[in-house]
N, CA, C and O atoms as a GROMACS GRO file, in nm:
protein
  632
    1UNK      N    1  12.930  11.841   6.910
    1UNK     CA    2  12.802  11.884   6.826
    1UNK      C    3  12.702  11.850   6.723
    1UNK      O    4  12.588  11.881   6.689
    2UNK      N    5  12.800  11.768   6.691
    2UNK     CA    6  12.752  11.680   6.557
    2UNK      C    7  12.610  11.579   6.610
    2UNK      O    8  12.525  11.534   6.535
    3UNK      N    9  12.616  11.562   6.761
    3UNK     CA   10  12.438  11.470   6.834
    3UNK      C   11  12.345  11.582   6.849
    3UNK      O   12  12.228  11.578   6.889
    4UNK      N   13  12.415  11.685   6.809
    4UNK     CA   14  12.296  11.798   6.833
    4UNK      C   15  12.230  11.896   6.724
    4UNK      O   16  12.158  11.996   6.732
    5UNK      N   17  12.313  11.788   6.572
    5UNK     CA   18  12.225  11.860   6.474
    5UNK      C   19  12.107  11.749   6.385
    5UNK      O   20  12.124  11.656   6.307
    6UNK      N   21  11.972  11.822   6.452
    6UNK     CA   22  11.854  11.795   6.382
    6UNK      C   23  11.754  11.827   6.456
    6UNK      O   24  11.636  11.849   6.427
    7UNK      N   25  11.836  11.828   6.603
    7UNK     CA   26  11.790  11.796   6.714
    7UNK      C   27  11.646  11.959   6.715
    7UNK      O   28  11.532  11.950   6.761
    8UNK      N   29  11.701  12.074   6.656
    8UNK     CA   30  11.619  12.158   6.657
    8UNK      C   31  11.514  12.170   6.627
    8UNK      O   32  11.419  12.214   6.694
    9UNK      N   33  11.519  12.110   6.464
    9UNK     CA   34  11.392  12.095   6.388
    9UNK      C   35  11.339  11.982   6.437
    9UNK      O   36  11.220  12.008   6.459
   10UNK      N   37  11.364  11.858   6.471
   10UNK     CA   38  11.251  11.788   6.552
   10UNK      C   39  11.204  11.793   6.676
   10UNK      O   40  11.144  11.699   6.728
   11UNK      N   41  11.224  11.892   6.728
   11UNK     CA   42  11.202  11.935   6.873
   11UNK      C   43  11.058  12.050   6.844
   11UNK      O   44  10.952  12.055   6.906
   12UNK      N   45  11.095  12.113   6.753
   12UNK     CA   46  11.032  12.230   6.660
   12UNK      C   47  10.907  12.159   6.610
   12UNK      O   48  10.790  12.193   6.631
   13UNK      N   49  10.938  12.086   6.562
   13UNK     CA   50  10.775  12.018   6.478
   13UNK      C   51  10.697  11.942   6.626
   13UNK      O   52  10.575  11.957   6.638
   14UNK      N   53  10.768  11.868   6.725
   14UNK     CA   54  10.691  11.781   6.843
   14UNK      C   55  10.593  11.859   6.881
   14UNK      O   56  10.473  11.832   6.887
   15UNK      N   57  10.692  12.032   6.925
   15UNK     CA   58  10.641  12.121   6.986
   15UNK      C   59  10.483  12.160   6.936
   15UNK      O   60  10.370  12.139   6.981
   16UNK      N   61  10.540  12.231   6.813
   16UNK     CA   62  10.431  12.266   6.695
   16UNK      C   63  10.294  12.154   6.694
   16UNK      O   64  10.183  12.198   6.662
   17UNK      N   65  10.305  12.062   6.718
   17UNK     CA   66  10.202  11.936   6.702
   17UNK      C   67  10.147  11.964   6.877
   17UNK      O   68  10.033  12.009   6.886
   18UNK      N   69  10.196  11.947   6.965
   18UNK     CA   70  10.204  11.928   7.099
   18UNK      C   71  10.098  12.047   7.174
   18UNK      O   72  10.014  12.028   7.262
   19UNK      N   73  10.133  12.171   7.108
   19UNK     CA   74  10.059  12.325   7.133
   19UNK      C   75   9.936  12.269   7.033
   19UNK      O   76   9.831  12.261   7.098
   20UNK      N   77   9.928  12.248   6.964
   20UNK     CA   78   9.812  12.185   6.911
   20UNK      C   79   9.686  12.210   6.976
   20UNK      O   80   9.594  12.285   7.009
   21UNK      N   81   9.752  12.079   6.974
   21UNK     CA   82   9.650  11.924   7.060
   21UNK      C   83   9.638  11.988   7.209
   21UNK      O   84   9.525  12.014   7.250
   22UNK      N   85   9.721  12.008   7.271
   22UNK     CA   86   9.752  12.106   7.393
   22UNK      C   87   9.624  12.283   7.384
   22UNK      O   88   9.550  12.308   7.479
   23UNK      N   89   9.626  12.331   7.318
   23UNK     CA   90   9.484  12.412   7.300
   23UNK      C   91   9.361  12.380   7.216
   23UNK      O   92   9.266  12.457   7.201
   24UNK      N   93   9.375  12.210   7.141
   24UNK     CA   94   9.248  12.225   7.115
   24UNK      C   95   9.198  12.105   7.159
   24UNK      O   96   9.134  12.019   7.097
   25UNK      N   97   9.247  12.110   7.320
   25UNK     CA   98   9.212  12.040   7.364
   25UNK      C   99   9.034  12.012   7.408
   25UNK      O  100   9.024  12.089   7.503
   26UNK      N  101   8.894  11.946   7.390
   26UNK     CA  102   8.820  11.911   7.454
   26UNK      C  103   8.798  11.877   7.567
   26UNK      O  104   8.753  11.959   7.647
   27UNK      N  105   8.836  11.695   7.618
   27UNK     CA  106   8.787  11.689   7.708
   27UNK      C  107   8.909  11.655   7.804
   27UNK      O  108   9.021  11.654   7.752
   28UNK      N  109   8.899  11.627   7.932
   28UNK     CA  110   9.023  11.612   8.060
   28UNK      C  111   9.084  11.501   8.030
   28UNK      O  112   9.205  11.518   8.047
   29UNK      N  113   9.060  11.388   7.993
   29UNK     CA  114   9.125  11.316   7.938
   29UNK      C  115   9.278  11.334   7.869
   29UNK      O  116   9.390  11.318   7.918
   30UNK      N  117   9.234  11.376   7.728
   30UNK     CA  118   9.328  11.391   7.639
   30UNK      C  119   9.434  11.619   7.682
   30UNK      O  120   9.541  11.668   7.645
   31UNK      N  121   9.338  11.664   7.756
   31UNK     CA  122   9.384  11.771   7.846
   31UNK      C  123   9.501  11.724   7.895
   31UNK      O  124   9.602  11.787   7.864
   32UNK      N  125   9.515  11.590   7.994
   32UNK     CA  126   9.619  11.581   8.050
   32UNK      C  127   9.699  11.522   8.074
   32UNK      O  128   9.762  11.493   8.175
   33UNK      N  129   9.704  11.474   7.858
   33UNK     CA  130   9.784  11.379   7.791
   33UNK      C  131   9.837  11.510   7.738
   33UNK      O  132   9.882  11.580   7.828
   34UNK      N  133   9.843  11.553   7.636
   34UNK     CA  134   9.829  11.771   7.597
   34UNK      C  135   9.965  11.800   7.706
   34UNK      O  136  10.080  11.817   7.667
   35UNK      N  137   9.933  11.800   7.809
   35UNK     CA  138   9.990  11.875   7.905
   35UNK      C  139  10.100  11.825   7.911
   35UNK      O  140  10.195  11.890   7.867
   36UNK      N  141  10.126  11.680   7.974
   36UNK     CA  142  10.200  11.625   8.013
   36UNK      C  143  10.303  11.577   7.901
   36UNK      O  144  10.396  11.505   7.938
   37UNK      N  145  10.294  11.604   7.792
   37UNK     CA  146  10.384  11.586   7.681
   37UNK      C  147  10.448  11.708   7.653
   37UNK      O  148  10.559  11.721   7.602
   38UNK      N  149  10.332  11.838   7.708
   38UNK     CA  150  10.419  11.950   7.664
   38UNK      C  151  10.445  12.003   7.742
   38UNK      O  152  10.474  12.118   7.710
   39UNK      N  153  10.457  11.977   7.876
   39UNK     CA  154  10.529  11.986   8.008
   39UNK      C  155  10.717  11.980   7.945
   39UNK      O  156  10.807  12.064   7.940
   40UNK      N  157  10.703  11.806   7.898
   40UNK     CA  158  10.786  11.739   7.891
   40UNK      C  159  10.880  11.781   7.731
   40UNK      O  160  10.986  11.738   7.684
   41UNK      N  161  10.832  11.830   7.707
   41UNK     CA  162  10.869  11.909   7.598
   41UNK      C  163  10.966  12.047   7.631
   41UNK      O  164  11.085  12.078   7.632
   42UNK      N  165  10.902  12.076   7.645
   42UNK     CA  166  10.919  12.260   7.710
   42UNK      C  167  11.068  12.244   7.830
   42UNK      O  168  11.150  12.336   7.844
   43UNK      N  169  11.077  12.090   7.914
   43UNK     CA  170  11.184  12.097   7.953
   43UNK      C  171  11.299  12.057   7.891
   43UNK      O  172  11.408  12.084   7.942
   44UNK      N  173  11.287  11.981   7.763
   44UNK     CA  174  11.398  11.952   7.646
   44UNK      C  175  11.408  12.127   7.574
   44UNK      O  176  11.504  12.181   7.520
   45UNK      N  177  11.297  12.170   7.596
   45UNK     CA  178  11.342  12.335   7.513
   45UNK      C  179  11.445  12.365   7.558
   45UNK      O  180  11.550  12.393   7.500
   46UNK      N  181  11.410  12.359   7.727
   46UNK     CA  182  11.450  12.479   7.843
   46UNK      C  183  11.596  12.389   7.825
   46UNK      O  184  11.682  12.428   7.746
   47UNK      N  185  11.602  12.347   7.853
   47UNK     CA  186  11.751  12.280   7.875
   47UNK      C  187  11.895  12.287   7.813
   47UNK      O  188  12.009  12.321   7.843
   48UNK      N  189  11.805  12.224   7.686
   48UNK     CA  190  11.886  12.298   7.495
   48UNK      C  191  11.909  12.469   7.485
   48UNK      O  192  12.004  12.525   7.431
   49UNK      N  193  11.810  12.524   7.543
   49UNK     CA  194  11.855  12.711   7.534
   49UNK      C  195  11.958  12.754   7.686
   49UNK      O  196  12.049  12.833   7.712
   50UNK      N  197  11.893  12.667   7.747
   50UNK     CA  198  12.046  12.693   7.868
   50UNK      C  199  12.128  12.630   7.851
   50UNK      O  200  12.212  12.674   7.929
   51UNK      N  201  12.194  12.510   7.774
   51UNK     CA  202  12.343  12.483   7.741
   51UNK      C  203  12.340  12.546   7.620
   51UNK      O  204  12.451  12.512   7.581
   52UNK      N  205  12.290  12.620   7.522
   52UNK     CA  206  12.360  12.678   7.408
   52UNK      C  207  12.338  12.825   7.496
   52UNK      O  208  12.365  12.904   7.405
   53UNK      N  209  12.316  12.889   7.583
   53UNK     CA  210  12.334  13.026   7.619
   53UNK      C  211  12.411  12.979   7.705
   53UNK      O  212  12.312  13.000   7.776
   54UNK      N  213  12.507  12.924   7.790
   54UNK     CA  214  12.573  12.904   7.838
   54UNK      C  215  12.715  12.835   7.793
   54UNK      O  216  12.820  12.859   7.853
   55UNK      N  217  12.710  12.778   7.719
   55UNK     CA  218  12.828  12.799   7.581
   55UNK      C  219  12.873  12.961   7.540
   55UNK      O  220  12.984  13.014   7.552
   56UNK      N  221  12.796  12.996   7.509
   56UNK     CA  222  12.810  13.127   7.458
   56UNK      C  223  12.863  13.258   7.561
   56UNK      O  224  12.930  13.357   7.529
   57UNK      N  225  12.804  13.218   7.703
   57UNK     CA  226  12.825  13.312   7.762
   57UNK      C  227  12.962  13.314   7.827
   57UNK      O  228  13.019  13.412   7.876
   58UNK      N  229  13.019  13.154   7.817
   58UNK     CA  230  13.151  13.062   7.775
   58UNK      C  231  13.239  13.156   7.753
   58UNK      O  232  13.344  13.198   7.802
   59UNK      N  233  13.175  13.174   7.674
   59UNK     CA  234  13.301  13.225   7.551
   59UNK      C  235  13.280  13.389   7.515
   59UNK      O  236  13.357  13.448   7.440
   60UNK      N  237  13.194  13.437   7.563
   60UNK     CA  238  13.160  13.567   7.583
   60UNK      C  239  13.303  13.599   7.750
   60UNK      O  240  13.392  13.684   7.752
   61UNK      N  241  13.291  13.561   7.791
   61UNK     CA  242  13.376  13.590   7.943
   61UNK      C  243  13.512  13.530   7.911
   61UNK      O  244  13.607  13.564   7.981
   62UNK      N  245  13.530  13.442   7.809
   62UNK     CA  246  13.681  13.393   7.805
   62UNK      C  247  13.727  13.526   7.677
   62UNK      O  248  13.824  13.600   7.689
   63UNK      N  249  13.665  13.526   7.604
   63UNK     CA  250  13.709  13.626   7.474
   63UNK      C  251  13.755  13.789   7.650
   63UNK      O  252  13.870  13.804   7.690
   64UNK      N  253  13.630  13.874   7.710
   64UNK     CA  254  13.655  13.945   7.763
   64UNK      C  255  13.785  13.913   7.874
   64UNK      O  256  13.850  14.014   7.901
   65UNK      N  257  13.815  13.830   7.916
   65UNK     CA  258  13.942  13.835   8.030
   65UNK      C  259  14.057  13.804   7.988
   65UNK      O  260  14.164  13.791   8.049
   66UNK      N  261  14.000  13.781   7.760
   66UNK     CA  262  14.085  13.783   7.723
   66UNK      C  263  14.188  13.657   7.696
   66UNK      O  264  14.289  13.674   7.628
   67UNK      N  265  14.152  13.522   7.758
   67UNK     CA  266  14.144  13.388   7.760
   67UNK      C  267  14.092  13.364   7.607
   67UNK      O  268  14.076  13.247   7.571
   68UNK      N  269  14.074  13.433   7.548
   68UNK     CA  270  14.029  13.387   7.355
   68UNK      C  271  13.907  13.325   7.454
   68UNK      O  272  13.874  13.360   7.567
   69UNK      N  273  13.861  13.234   7.379
   69UNK     CA  274  13.751  13.135   7.340
   69UNK      C  275  13.749  13.083   7.221
   69UNK      O  276  13.816  13.109   7.121
   70UNK      N  277  13.648  12.988   7.244
   70UNK     CA  278  13.654  12.890   7.109
   70UNK      C  279  13.551  12.961   7.044
   70UNK      O  280  13.462  12.876   7.038
   71UNK      N  281  13.490  13.105   6.971
   71UNK     CA  282  13.318  13.179   6.882
   71UNK      C  283  13.311  13.003   6.800
   71UNK      O  284  13.201  12.955   6.824
   72UNK      N  285  13.373  12.934   6.741
   72UNK     CA  286  13.290  12.881   6.637
   72UNK      C  287  13.221  12.840   6.718
   72UNK      O  288  13.106  12.881   6.707
   73UNK      N  289  13.247  12.745   6.833
   73UNK     CA  290  13.097  12.671   6.871
   73UNK      C  291  13.043  12.704   6.925
   73UNK      O  292  12.944  12.637   6.956
   74UNK      N  293  13.064  12.858   6.994
   74UNK     CA  294  12.918  12.908   7.007
   74UNK      C  295  12.859  12.992   6.886
   74UNK      O  296  12.747  13.040   6.899
   75UNK      N  297  12.919  13.008   6.787
   75UNK     CA  298  12.794  13.027   6.654
   75UNK      C  299  12.808  12.933   6.581
   75UNK      O  300  12.798  12.978   6.467
   76UNK      N  301  12.824  12.835   6.578
   76UNK     CA  302  12.754  12.723   6.516
   76UNK      C  303  12.658  12.648   6.581
   76UNK      O  304  12.559  12.602   6.524
   77UNK      N  305  12.687  12.631   6.723
   77UNK     CA  306  12.589  12.605   6.854
   77UNK      C  307  12.445  12.670   6.785
   77UNK      O  308  12.341  12.609   6.761
   78UNK      N  309  12.486  12.861   6.756
   78UNK     CA  310  12.360  12.952   6.777
   78UNK      C  311  12.263  12.898   6.630
   78UNK      O  312  12.140  12.903   6.631
   79UNK      N  313  12.357  12.840   6.492
   79UNK     CA  314  12.354  12.859   6.381
   79UNK      C  315  12.202  12.678   6.441
   79UNK      O  316  12.080  12.661   6.440
   80UNK      N  317  12.292  12.618   6.469
   80UNK     CA  318  12.193  12.497   6.468
   80UNK      C  319  12.129  12.492   6.534
   80UNK      O  320  12.046  12.406   6.507
   81UNK      N  321  12.102  12.565   6.667
   81UNK     CA  322  11.980  12.540   6.747
   81UNK      C  323  11.851  12.689   6.660
   81UNK      O  324  11.739  12.702   6.709
   82UNK      N  325  11.884  12.756   6.570
   82UNK     CA  326  11.811  12.897   6.518
   82UNK      C  327  11.674  12.892   6.474
   82UNK      O  328  11.591  12.982   6.483
   83UNK      N  329  11.658  12.752   6.413
   83UNK     CA  330  11.506  12.643   6.419
   83UNK      C  331  11.414  12.697   6.491
   83UNK      O  332  11.307  12.744   6.454
   84UNK      N  333  11.470  12.688   6.625
   84UNK     CA  334  11.378  12.713   6.795
   84UNK      C  335  11.287  12.846   6.798
   84UNK      O  336  11.177  12.858   6.853
   85UNK      N  337  11.368  12.955   6.715
   85UNK     CA  338  11.304  13.083   6.687
   85UNK      C  339  11.173  13.116   6.590
   85UNK      O  340  11.131  13.221   6.542
   86UNK      N  341  11.137  13.006   6.584
   86UNK     CA  342  10.987  12.919   6.499
   86UNK      C  343  10.893  12.916   6.636
   86UNK      O  344  10.771  12.934   6.642
   87UNK      N  345  10.954  12.897   6.707
   87UNK     CA  346  10.834  12.862   6.817
   87UNK      C  347  10.786  13.004   6.906
   87UNK      O  348  10.682  13.023   6.969
   88UNK      N  349  10.874  13.070   6.888
   88UNK     CA  350  10.864  13.206   6.958
   88UNK      C  351  10.714  13.239   6.962
   88UNK      O  352  10.639  13.241   7.060
   89UNK      N  353  10.691  13.263   6.843
   89UNK     CA  354  10.511  13.319   6.883
   89UNK      C  355  10.430  13.171   6.930
   89UNK      O  356  10.308  13.190   6.939
   90UNK      N  357  10.462  13.058   6.954
   90UNK     CA  358  10.423  12.924   6.992
   90UNK      C  359  10.369  12.942   7.135
   90UNK      O  360  10.257  12.966   7.180
   91UNK      N  361  10.510  12.918   7.200
   91UNK     CA  362  10.516  13.051   7.309
   91UNK      C  363  10.449  13.138   7.375
   91UNK      O  364  10.409  13.119   7.490
   92UNK      N  365  10.425  13.274   7.290
   92UNK     CA  366  10.311  13.350   7.322
   92UNK      C  367  10.223  13.304   7.365
   92UNK      O  368  10.192  13.317   7.483
   93UNK      N  369  10.151  13.227   7.270
   93UNK     CA  370  10.022  13.145   7.268
   93UNK      C  371  10.000  13.086   7.450
   93UNK      O  372   9.906  13.077   7.529
   94UNK      N  373  10.101  13.065   7.449
   94UNK     CA  374  10.045  12.986   7.606
   94UNK      C  375  10.093  13.038   7.709
   94UNK      O  376  10.061  12.983   7.815
   95UNK      N  377  10.154  13.119   7.714
   95UNK     CA  378  10.177  13.231   7.813
   95UNK      C  379  10.024  13.264   7.916
   95UNK      O  380  10.037  13.229   8.034
   96UNK      N  381   9.877  13.331   7.876
   96UNK     CA  382   9.818  13.280   7.958
   96UNK      C  383   9.724  13.138   7.964
   96UNK      O  384   9.606  13.146   7.933
   97UNK      N  385   9.771  13.033   7.997
   97UNK     CA  386   9.753  12.914   8.024
   97UNK      C  387   9.716  12.920   8.188
   97UNK      O  388   9.795  12.975   8.264
   98UNK      N  389   9.610  12.867   8.230
   98UNK     CA  390   9.629  12.851   8.310
   98UNK      C  391   9.654  12.756   8.406
   98UNK      O  392   9.599  12.746   8.515
   99UNK      N  393   9.761  12.671   8.349
   99UNK     CA  394   9.814  12.583   8.452
   99UNK      C  395   9.989  12.682   8.435
   99UNK      O  396  10.070  12.704   8.345
  100UNK      N  397   9.971  12.726   8.626
  100UNK     CA  398  10.141  12.712   8.654
  100UNK      C  399  10.231  12.763   8.623
  100UNK      O  400  10.294  12.869   8.626
  101UNK      N  401  10.223  12.551   8.552
  101UNK     CA  402  10.366  12.523   8.500
  101UNK      C  403  10.452  12.524   8.317
  101UNK      O  404  10.556  12.516   8.252
  102UNK      N  405  10.268  12.547   8.316
  102UNK     CA  406  10.295  12.572   8.189
  102UNK      C  407  10.346  12.726   8.126
  102UNK      O  408  10.447  12.768   8.070
  103UNK      N  409  10.249  12.767   8.160
  103UNK     CA  410  10.304  12.972   8.212
  103UNK      C  411  10.487  12.923   8.231
  103UNK      O  412  10.568  12.928   8.138
  104UNK      N  413  10.516  12.879   8.364
  104UNK     CA  414  10.621  12.972   8.386
  104UNK      C  415  10.731  12.832   8.292
  104UNK      O  416  10.829  12.814   8.363
  105UNK      N  417  10.736  12.768   8.202
  105UNK     CA  418  10.828  12.642   8.123
  105UNK      C  419  10.768  12.742   8.034
  105UNK      O  420  10.736  12.800   8.138
  106UNK      N  421  10.736  12.794   7.971
  106UNK     CA  422  10.695  12.894   7.853
  106UNK      C  423  10.788  13.055   7.861
  106UNK      O  424  10.879  13.104   7.793
  107UNK      N  425  10.721  13.092   7.964
  107UNK     CA  426  10.832  13.209   7.993
  107UNK      C  427  10.949  13.167   7.985
  107UNK      O  428  11.013  13.198   7.884
  108UNK      N  429  10.998  13.104   8.066
  108UNK     CA  430  11.170  13.065   8.077
  108UNK      C  431  11.201  12.985   7.948
  108UNK      O  432  11.299  12.911   7.943
  109UNK      N  433  11.117  13.002   7.843
  109UNK     CA  434  11.168  12.927   7.726
  109UNK      C  435  11.213  13.023   7.644
  109UNK      O  436  11.311  13.018   7.570
  110UNK      N  437  11.115  13.138   7.667
  110UNK     CA  438  11.100  13.270   7.529
  110UNK      C  439  11.221  13.289   7.625
  110UNK      O  440  11.318  13.233   7.575
  111UNK      N  441  11.252  13.348   7.745
  111UNK     CA  442  11.320  13.486   7.761
  111UNK      C  443  11.424  13.397   7.671
  111UNK      O  444  11.460  13.428   7.558
  112UNK      N  445  11.464  13.287   7.741
  112UNK     CA  446  11.608  13.238   7.622
  112UNK      C  447  11.621  13.283   7.530
  112UNK      O  448  11.693  13.379   7.505
  113UNK      N  449  11.543  13.213   7.448
  113UNK     CA  450  11.484  13.238   7.373
  113UNK      C  451  11.585  13.404   7.283
  113UNK      O  452  11.674  13.402   7.198
  114UNK      N  453  11.530  13.497   7.337
  114UNK     CA  454  11.493  13.636   7.336
  114UNK      C  455  11.624  13.689   7.380
  114UNK      O  456  11.676  13.794   7.342
  115UNK      N  457  11.685  13.573   7.492
  115UNK     CA  458  11.837  13.657   7.445
  115UNK      C  459  11.880  13.621   7.363
  115UNK      O  460  11.889  13.715   7.283
  116UNK      N  461  11.946  13.475   7.296
  116UNK     CA  462  12.059  13.420   7.259
  116UNK      C  463  12.005  13.547   7.083
  116UNK      O  464  12.072  13.638   7.033
  117UNK      N  465  11.879  13.499   7.044
  117UNK     CA  466  11.866  13.571   6.931
  117UNK      C  467  11.739  13.697   6.890
  117UNK      O  468  11.670  13.694   6.788
  118UNK      N  469  11.734  13.774   6.971
  118UNK     CA  470  11.682  13.883   7.002
  118UNK      C  471  11.540  13.882   6.921
  118UNK      O  472  11.496  13.769   6.901
  119UNK      N  473  11.452  13.999   6.865
  119UNK     CA  474  11.324  14.039   6.818
  119UNK      C  475  11.332  14.028   6.651
  119UNK      O  476  11.270  14.104   6.575
  120UNK      N  477  11.438  13.896   6.600
  120UNK     CA  478  11.316  13.907   6.448
  120UNK      C  479  11.277  13.833   6.409
  120UNK      O  480  11.305  13.768   6.308
  121UNK      N  481  11.190  13.824   6.492
  121UNK     CA  482  11.019  13.742   6.434
  121UNK      C  483  10.947  13.852   6.481
  121UNK      O  484  10.912  13.893   6.592
  122UNK      N  485  10.932  13.900   6.328
  122UNK     CA  486  10.793  13.970   6.344
  122UNK      C  487  10.660  13.979   6.366
  122UNK      O  488  10.584  14.070   6.400
  123UNK      N  489  10.645  13.802   6.325
  123UNK     CA  490  10.457  13.750   6.422
  123UNK      C  491  10.460  13.714   6.506
  123UNK      O  492  10.376  13.637   6.552
  124UNK      N  493  10.587  13.765   6.578
  124UNK     CA  494  10.582  13.745   6.745
  124UNK      C  495  10.545  13.906   6.800
  124UNK      O  496  10.533  13.947   6.916
  125UNK      N  497  10.534  13.962   6.700
  125UNK     CA  498  10.428  14.073   6.743
  125UNK      C  499  10.328  14.141   6.686
  125UNK      O  500  10.306  14.262   6.678
  126UNK      N  501  10.240  14.003   6.626
  126UNK     CA  502  10.132  13.928   6.565
  126UNK      C  503  10.022  13.998   6.719
  126UNK      O  504  10.061  14.015   6.835
  127UNK      N  505   9.852  14.030   6.651
  127UNK     CA  506   9.781  14.106   6.717
  127UNK      C  507   9.720  14.006   6.781
  127UNK      O  508   9.642  14.040   6.869
  128UNK      N  509   9.735  13.865   6.756
  128UNK     CA  510   9.755  13.734   6.869
  128UNK      C  511   9.847  13.781   6.963
  128UNK      O  512   9.800  13.805   7.074
  129UNK      N  513   9.951  13.797   6.948
  129UNK     CA  514  10.035  13.784   7.093
  129UNK      C  515  10.050  13.881   7.128
  129UNK      O  516  10.127  13.898   7.223
  130UNK      N  517   9.977  14.004   7.064
  130UNK     CA  518  10.004  14.128   7.152
  130UNK      C  519   9.878  14.106   7.318
  130UNK      O  520   9.881  14.118   7.441
  131UNK      N  521   9.771  14.061   7.191
  131UNK     CA  522   9.652  13.960   7.284
  131UNK      C  523   9.720  13.916   7.408
  131UNK      O  524   9.718  13.966   7.521
  132UNK      N  525   9.807  13.769   7.341
  132UNK     CA  526   9.832  13.697   7.490
  132UNK      C  527   9.950  13.774   7.622
  132UNK      O  528   9.956  13.761   7.745
  133UNK      N  529  10.015  13.839   7.541
  133UNK     CA  530  10.080  14.016   7.626
  133UNK      C  531   9.981  13.977   7.713
  133UNK      O  532   9.995  13.890   7.799
  134UNK      N  533   9.875  14.044   7.690
  134UNK     CA  534   9.778  14.158   7.726
  134UNK      C  535   9.747  14.096   7.818
  134UNK      O  536   9.790  14.139   7.925
  135UNK      N  537   9.668  13.977   7.821
  135UNK     CA  538   9.593  13.944   7.882
  135UNK      C  539   9.679  13.878   8.023
  135UNK      O  540   9.641  13.890   8.139
  136UNK      N  541   9.809  13.803   7.973
  136UNK     CA  542   9.864  13.758   8.101
  136UNK      C  543   9.947  13.917   8.220
  136UNK      O  544   9.962  13.912   8.342
  137UNK      N  545   9.975  14.007   8.151
  137UNK     CA  546   9.977  14.146   8.180
  137UNK      C  547   9.860  14.180   8.297
  137UNK      O  548   9.900  14.207   8.410
  138UNK      N  549   9.737  14.179   8.272
  138UNK     CA  550   9.629  14.193   8.356
  138UNK      C  551   9.581  14.105   8.446
  138UNK      O  552   9.506  14.145   8.535
  139UNK      N  553   9.627  13.945   8.436
  139UNK     CA  554   9.582  13.843   8.536
  139UNK      C  555   9.714  13.825   8.650
  139UNK      O  556   9.718  13.840   8.772
  140UNK      N  557   9.822  13.785   8.545
  140UNK     CA  558   9.893  13.780   8.738
  140UNK      C  559   9.962  13.871   8.772
  140UNK      O  560  10.021  13.951   8.700
  141UNK      N  561   9.957  13.861   8.917
  141UNK     CA  562  10.038  13.944   8.979
  141UNK      C  563  10.194  13.980   9.066
  141UNK      O  564  10.245  14.072   9.130
  142UNK      N  565  10.233  13.802   9.006
  142UNK     CA  566  10.360  13.745   9.019
  142UNK      C  567  10.434  13.904   8.986
  142UNK      O  568  10.430  13.922   8.864
  143UNK      N  569  10.505  14.032   9.062
  143UNK     CA  570  10.606  14.123   9.028
  143UNK      C  571  10.734  14.046   8.933
  143UNK      O  572  10.774  14.094   8.827
  144UNK      N  573  10.786  13.920   8.995
  144UNK     CA  574  10.933  13.956   8.884
  144UNK      C  575  10.873  13.855   8.776
  144UNK      O  576  10.889  13.927   8.677
  145UNK      N  577  10.826  13.760   8.734
  145UNK     CA  578  10.703  13.707   8.644
  145UNK      C  579  10.685  13.825   8.568
  145UNK      O  580  10.802  13.836   8.530
  146UNK      N  581  10.654  13.877   8.540
  146UNK     CA  582  10.606  14.047   8.518
  146UNK      C  583  10.701  14.122   8.483
  146UNK      O  584  10.699  14.171   8.370
  147UNK      N  585  10.790  14.143   8.556
  147UNK     CA  586  10.879  14.188   8.494
  147UNK      C  587  10.999  14.085   8.414
  147UNK      O  588  11.100  14.154   8.397
  148UNK      N  589  11.012  14.003   8.382
  148UNK     CA  590  11.106  13.944   8.276
  148UNK      C  591  10.978  13.924   8.157
  148UNK      O  592  11.001  13.950   8.039
  149UNK      N  593  10.863  13.882   8.198
  149UNK     CA  594  10.736  13.926   8.072
  149UNK      C  595  10.783  14.077   7.994
  149UNK      O  596  10.795  14.105   7.875
  150UNK      N  597  10.801  14.155   8.113
  150UNK     CA  598  10.842  14.341   8.040
  150UNK      C  599  10.951  14.256   7.941
  150UNK      O  600  10.919  14.205   7.833
  151UNK      N  601  11.067  14.251   7.993
  151UNK     CA  602  11.172  14.247   7.942
  151UNK      C  603  11.202  14.163   7.807
  151UNK      O  604  11.242  14.201   7.697
  152UNK      N  605  11.176  14.065   7.846
  152UNK     CA  606  11.097  13.931   7.701
  152UNK      C  607  11.045  14.078   7.592
  152UNK      O  608  11.094  14.095   7.481
  153UNK      N  609  10.970  14.144   7.636
  153UNK     CA  610  10.829  14.216   7.543
  153UNK      C  611  10.945  14.342   7.488
  153UNK      O  612  10.957  14.363   7.367
  154UNK      N  613  11.011  14.407   7.572
  154UNK     CA  614  11.140  14.463   7.532
  154UNK      C  615  11.199  14.472   7.452
  154UNK      O  616  11.215  14.571   7.381
  155UNK      N  617  11.278  14.300   7.440
  155UNK     CA  618  11.327  14.276   7.379
  155UNK      C  619  11.357  14.266   7.248
  155UNK      O  620  11.447  14.310   7.176
  156UNK      N  621  11.185  14.143   7.222
  156UNK     CA  622  11.086  14.197   7.121
  156UNK      C  623  11.090  14.313   7.027
  156UNK      O  624  11.089  14.298   6.905
  157UNK      N  625  11.095  14.421   7.084
  157UNK     CA  626  11.040  14.536   6.998
  157UNK      C  627  11.127  14.596   6.975
  157UNK      O  628  11.111  14.664   6.874
  158UNK      N  629  11.315  14.617   7.069
  158UNK     CA  630  11.399  14.703   6.988
  158UNK      C  631  11.408  14.555   6.863
  158UNK      O  632  11.474  14.565   6.760
   0.00000   0.00000   0.00000
């Protein structure tokens, strides 16, 4: 886990700066650059969250089966990655993106974040976030993705 310490805040800062660039890009060249960087960072975030979710899931399964399980490692990993919760509202802002890859990456990362940490963030239900959710629910027709989005909203509300 020592290689992991410090990674979450660094990824958060990079994502915050990149999303700002992405949302404020005004010409095609800067939009493409910001888009490529954003997708790379979302991929890194997704890998971090999947790794964490897998460790937590394995630990819970080991406990259920009576085989024990290193709960300390899972708890430490969740604690180390807790700064990633700051990205929830940022990911919500990306959902209405016209770029399908950005939408899908943001949706997957958001889903894992709320599965791991729940809806403890008040700003995730801000008027801006609600507008983003409403826009996506009106525009998207992909039923599985809409179901996932509704599960995310339910978890954020509860």
